[in-house]
C-alpha positions as CSV (number, residue, x, y, z in Angstrom):
1,M,23.9,-8.4,-53.6
2,A,27.1,-6.4,-54.1
3,V,28.4,-5.8,-57.6
4,A,31.8,-7.2,-58.2
5,G,34.4,-4.5,-57.5
6,T,32.1,-2.4,-55.4
7,P,32.4,-2.6,-51.6
8,A,29.2,-3.6,-49.7
9,T,27.7,-1.0,-47.5
10,G,25.6,-1.4,-44.3
11,C,25.0,-0.2,-40.7
12,G,27.4,-2.6,-39.0
13,A,31.1,-2.4,-39.1
14,G,32.6,-5.2,-41.2
15,A,35.9,-6.9,-40.9
16,G,38.7,-4.5,-41.3
17,S,36.6,-1.4,-40.5
18,P,38.4,1.2,-38.5
19,A,37.5,1.3,-34.8
20,P,35.3,4.2,-33.8
21,V,37.2,7.2,-32.4
22,P,35.9,8.1,-28.9
23,S,34.7,11.6,-28.5
24,P,36.9,13.8,-26.3
25,P,35.5,14.3,-22.8
26,V,33.4,17.5,-22.4
27,P,34.9,19.7,-19.8
28,P,32.5,20.8,-17.0
29,T,30.9,24.1,-17.5
30,A,32.2,26.7,-15.2
31,P,29.5,28.4,-13.1
32,R,28.6,31.9,-14.2
33,P,29.9,34.7,-12.0
34,A,27.4,35.9,-9.5
35,P,25.7,39.3,-10.1
36,A,27.6,42.4,-9.0
37,P,26.2,45.3,-6.9
38,H,23.9,47.6,-8.8
39,R,23.4,51.3,-8.3
40,F,19.7,52.2,-8.3
41,A,19.1,55.7,-9.5
42,G,17.0,57.8,-7.2
43,L,17.5,55.6,-4.1
44,P,19.4,56.7,-1.0
45,V,22.7,55.1,-0.1
46,Q,20.9,53.4,2.9
47,V,17.9,51.4,1.7
48,T,15.3,50.5,4.2
49,H,12.4,49.4,2.0
50,G,11.3,49.2,-1.6
51,P,8.4,50.8,-3.6
52,R,5.1,50.9,-1.7
53,D,3.0,50.7,-4.8
54,R,3.7,47.1,-5.7
55,P,2.8,43.9,-3.8
56,R,6.4,42.7,-3.3
57,V,8.5,42.2,-0.2
58,A,12.1,41.1,0.5
59,L,12.8,38.5,3.1
60,T,16.5,39.1,4.0
61,F,18.5,36.7,6.1
62,H,21.7,37.2,8.1
63,G,23.8,34.3,6.9
64,Q,25.3,32.5,9.9
65,G,24.7,29.5,12.1
66,D,23.8,25.8,11.5
67,P,24.1,25.0,7.8
68,A,21.3,22.4,8.1
69,I,18.9,25.1,9.1
70,A,20.1,27.3,6.2
71,E,19.5,24.5,3.8
72,A,16.0,23.9,5.2
73,V,15.1,27.6,4.9
74,L,16.2,27.7,1.3
75,A,14.3,24.5,0.5
76,E,11.1,25.7,2.1
77,A,11.3,29.1,0.3
78,E,11.9,27.4,-3.0
79,R,9.0,25.0,-2.4
80,A,6.7,28.0,-2.1
81,G,8.2,29.9,-5.1
82,A,9.8,32.5,-2.8
83,R,13.2,34.1,-3.4
84,L,15.4,35.4,-0.5
85,T,18.3,37.6,0.1
86,V,21.1,36.1,2.2
87,L,23.7,38.5,3.7
88,A,26.5,36.1,4.5
89,V,29.1,36.4,7.3
90,G,32.6,35.8,5.9
91,S,33.7,33.4,8.6
92,W,30.5,31.3,8.0
93,L,31.5,31.1,4.3
94,D,35.0,30.0,5.3
95,A,33.4,27.1,7.3
96,H,30.7,26.3,4.7
97,P,31.9,27.5,1.3
98,A,29.5,25.4,-0.7
99,L,26.6,27.4,0.7
100,A,27.5,30.4,-1.4
101,R,26.8,28.6,-4.7
102,R,23.8,26.8,-3.2
103,I,22.2,30.2,-2.4
104,L,22.9,31.5,-5.9
105,D,21.8,28.3,-7.6
106,G,18.4,28.6,-5.8
107,G,17.8,32.0,-7.5
108,H,18.4,34.1,-4.3
109,D,20.5,37.2,-3.8
110,L,23.8,36.8,-1.9
111,G,25.5,39.7,-0.1
112,N,28.0,40.7,2.5
113,H,27.4,40.9,6.3
114,T,31.0,41.5,7.3
115,Q,33.7,39.0,8.0
116,R,33.3,38.3,11.7
117,H,29.9,39.8,12.6
118,L,31.1,42.1,15.3
119,T,29.8,45.6,16.2
120,I,31.0,47.5,13.2
121,S,29.7,50.8,14.4
122,A,32.2,50.8,17.3
123,M,35.2,50.2,15.0
124,G,37.7,52.6,13.6
125,E,38.1,53.1,9.9
126,R,40.8,50.5,9.3
127,E,39.1,47.7,11.2
128,A,35.7,48.4,9.8
129,Y,37.0,48.4,6.2
130,A,38.8,45.1,6.9
131,E,35.5,43.6,8.0
132,I,33.7,44.7,4.8
133,S,36.5,43.9,2.4
134,G,37.4,40.6,4.1
135,C,33.9,39.2,3.4
136,A,33.9,40.8,-0.1
137,D,37.1,38.9,-0.8
138,R,35.5,35.6,0.3
139,L,32.5,36.2,-1.9
140,R,34.6,37.0,-4.9
141,R,36.8,33.9,-4.5
142,L,33.7,31.7,-4.1
143,T,31.4,33.2,-6.7
144,G,33.3,35.7,-8.9
145,S,31.5,38.7,-7.4
146,I,31.6,40.6,-4.1
147,G,27.8,40.0,-3.8
148,T,24.9,42.3,-4.6
149,W,24.4,43.9,-1.2
150,F,26.2,44.9,2.0
151,R,24.5,45.0,5.4
152,P,26.4,46.2,8.5
153,S,26.7,43.8,11.4
154,R,25.0,44.2,14.8
155,T,23.1,47.3,13.8
156,Q,20.1,48.2,11.8
157,Y,21.6,51.4,10.3
158,A,25.1,52.1,8.9
159,T,26.9,55.1,10.3
160,P,28.2,57.7,7.7
161,L,31.7,56.2,8.1
162,V,30.4,52.6,7.3
163,Q,28.4,53.9,4.4
164,R,31.5,55.5,3.0
165,L,33.6,52.4,3.5
166,A,31.0,50.2,1.9
167,R,31.1,52.5,-1.2
168,R,34.9,52.2,-1.2
169,A,34.6,48.4,-1.2
170,G,32.2,48.5,-4.2
171,Y,28.7,48.6,-2.7
172,P,26.7,51.6,-3.9
173,H,24.0,50.9,-1.3
174,V,23.8,49.7,2.3
175,L,20.8,47.4,3.0
176,S,18.8,48.1,6.1
177,Y,15.2,47.0,6.8
178,D,11.8,48.2,8.0
179,V,10.6,45.0,9.7
180,D,12.6,43.2,12.4
181,S,11.3,39.7,13.0
182,L,13.3,39.4,16.3
183,D,13.7,35.8,15.5
184,F,17.2,35.9,17.1
185,T,15.5,36.3,20.5
186,S,14.0,32.8,20.0
187,P,10.4,33.9,21.0
188,G,8.8,30.8,19.4
189,A,7.7,30.4,15.8
190,P,4.1,31.8,16.3
191,A,5.6,35.0,17.7
192,V,7.9,35.4,14.8
193,T,5.1,35.0,12.3
194,R,2.8,37.4,14.2
195,K,5.6,40.1,14.5
196,I,6.2,40.0,10.7
197,A,2.6,39.7,9.7
198,G,1.7,42.7,11.9
199,E,4.2,45.0,10.3
200,I,4.8,43.9,6.7
201,R,3.4,45.8,3.8
202,N,4.1,46.5,0.1
203,G,7.9,47.1,-0.3
204,S,8.9,45.9,3.1
205,V,12.4,44.5,3.8
206,V,12.3,42.0,6.6
207,S,15.2,41.1,8.8
208,L,15.5,37.3,9.6
209,H,18.3,34.9,10.5
210,L,19.3,31.5,9.1
211,G,20.7,30.1,12.3
212,Y,17.5,29.8,14.5
213,A,15.1,26.9,14.7
214,D,12.1,29.3,15.2
215,T,12.8,30.8,11.8
216,I,12.5,27.6,9.8
217,T,9.4,26.6,11.9
218,A,7.8,29.9,11.3
219,L,8.5,30.1,7.5
220,P,5.7,27.9,6.1
221,A,3.0,29.9,8.0
222,L,4.7,33.2,7.0
223,L,4.8,32.3,3.4
224,D,1.2,31.2,3.5
225,E,0.2,34.5,5.0
226,L,2.1,36.4,2.3
227,D,0.3,34.4,-0.3
228,R,-3.1,35.1,1.3
229,R,-2.4,38.8,1.2
230,G,-1.1,38.7,-2.4
231,L,2.4,39.6,-1.4
232,R,5.3,38.1,-3.4
233,A,8.6,37.3,-1.7
234,V,11.3,38.4,-4.1
235,T,15.0,39.1,-4.0
236,T,16.0,42.6,-2.9
237,T,17.3,43.3,-6.4
238,E,13.9,42.4,-7.9
239,L,12.1,44.4,-5.2
240,L,14.0,47.6,-6.2
241,T,14.0,47.0,-10.0
242,R,11.3,48.9,-11.8
């Protein structure tokens, strides 16, 4: 019982109680900027593989083609606990901008594979630089970073000119590879798996493509084979980090 002159207290709001003030809406958290390129001391400008003394490999994908296949590749890799490196073509990001953040949110590396995926080795300096910087601009606009890696288009190795232009654009290293899956020739999933399994070893960087059905069909068997051998599929950044 309340004492005269003393207001009653309780959990419920009584008559005359002020209405509760609604909390202000919480603004959405902006995504963190993507990682920037990193200079690895002691490594050459053109990187073809990682350390041979650790059971790690990098599965690197040319980012172009059917976005549904790209989504399936990412999902299969994540199911197996693998992390990939995707070198995206700028025109592909123009058509499918949400894939940039999807790749990063899955824990994968995202890099630059030129703007139009033309033969960069045959270009003059101005056109080649536009190919590199054009894709870098797309990546920066979509993710806050130019991406962690650059890989030249339609060639395994960058010419000295392309290496120099990549450094000018902000990439200390050019990413090559030592295992070519040849998945872009559509040889069938078993052939893709055999080709990689026959050549991969500690430190390998494997070239694959997101836009081919054979690739997604081959991926479960490939990841199982890596697991059987005790090889971990990691991002290229992790592969090269001591």
